[in-house]
N, C-alpha and C positions, 0 to 999 in steps of 0.2 A: 805693324799697323796695316790694316787692310782697307782698300777702297771698295771692296765688294759688299754684297748683302750680308749683314751680320745677324739681325734679328727680324722676326716677323711678329707683329702684334695684331690681333683682331679685336676691334671694339664692338661691343654689343650694347645697343640702347635698350634699357629696361623700362617698360611702361607699367605704371601701377594698374592693377586689375581690381575690379569690384564685381565679383561673381554674384549672380542673382539666383542661380539654381544649385541645390544640394545634390541633385541627380541630373546628369547631363546626357539626354538622348542626342545622338549625333545629328539628327535632323531638326533639333530645336532651333528657333530663330536666334537664341542667345549663344549657341554653340561657338560660333566664330570668335566671340568676345571672351569666352572662357577657355579656349584652346590656346595654350602658351606656345608649344612647339611640338613637332613630330607627328602631327595628324594632318592629312591632306584634305582637299576639297570634297564636298558632299557629292555622292554619286547615286543616281536613281532615287533621290530623296529619302535614302534609308541607311547608307553606310559610308564610311570613310576608311581609306587605307592609312596605315601608320608606318612610320620608319622603325628602326631598331628600338627606339625608346620614344616615349611621348610624355608630355606634361599637360595637365589641365588644372584650372583653378576651380574649386568648388566652394560654395557657400557653406559655412559651418552651421550645422543644425543646432538648435537650442540645447539638445541633450545628445549623448552618445547613441549612435545608430549603426547598424551593420553597413559597411562600405560595400556596395554591390557593384559588380562589374560584369557586363555581358559582352562577349567578344566571339569572333569567328576565326578559326584557323582554316584558311583555304587549302585545297589539295596540293597546290603548287608551292606552298610555304615550307621551307626547310626548318625554320625555327619552330620548336615545339615546347620550349620552356618559357613560361610566362610568370613574371614576378610583379607584384603590386606593392607600391610604396605609398605611404601617407606621410607627408612632411619629412621625407627622407628616411622613414622607418619602415622596414619590410613588414607587411601585414599578411601577405599570402605569397606562395610560390609553388608551382606545380609543373611537372612535365606531362605533356599529353602525347599519347601514342598514335592518335588518328586525327585527321581533320574533322571539323564540326563546329557547332555553336555551343558555347559553354557559359555558365553563369556562376560567379563566385558570390557567396554570402558569408564572408568570414565573420568572426566575432565582432561585437560592437566596438567601435574605435572612438575613444575620446580624443578629439582634436585639440591641441593646445591653442591658446589665444593667438590670433593672427600676429605674425611677425614679419618684418621685412626679409626679403630674400634677394640674392644676387647671384649672377653667374659670370664668371670671368674666364672664358676659354682662351688659352694661348696655344698657338700651333708649335711654338718652340719656347724653351725657357730663355729668359733674358739673362745675358752674361755680361759682366763688365768688360770693357775693352782692355786689351793688354797694354800695360805701361811699358815704355821703352826702357 
């Protein structure tokens, strides 16, 4: 039996989101409400930095449309592989050789009906205490 730290658990509160835009410009007034995580504050009223991954909530269009993403890879960025997922399904992925601004217009994506989602990150696996 140990009196020391055994497990670490992190709780995350998930709030329901009601996106209003199907296309989300980073300077849109609604952007903050539709950014779930991984995207930082607006700078120069035109762009936002993102972390290694980011999640945004988009309003489902009435019919399948191309999922368009415009992004910039700055000169100081080491990451050059960009992958786009829709509801956990990869719809585009590409490696870029140079910095610059790029736009993706992959094939139309039919989005399934809205469904609940959750995220439960743990910093360590929970393990039962040893029995004497």
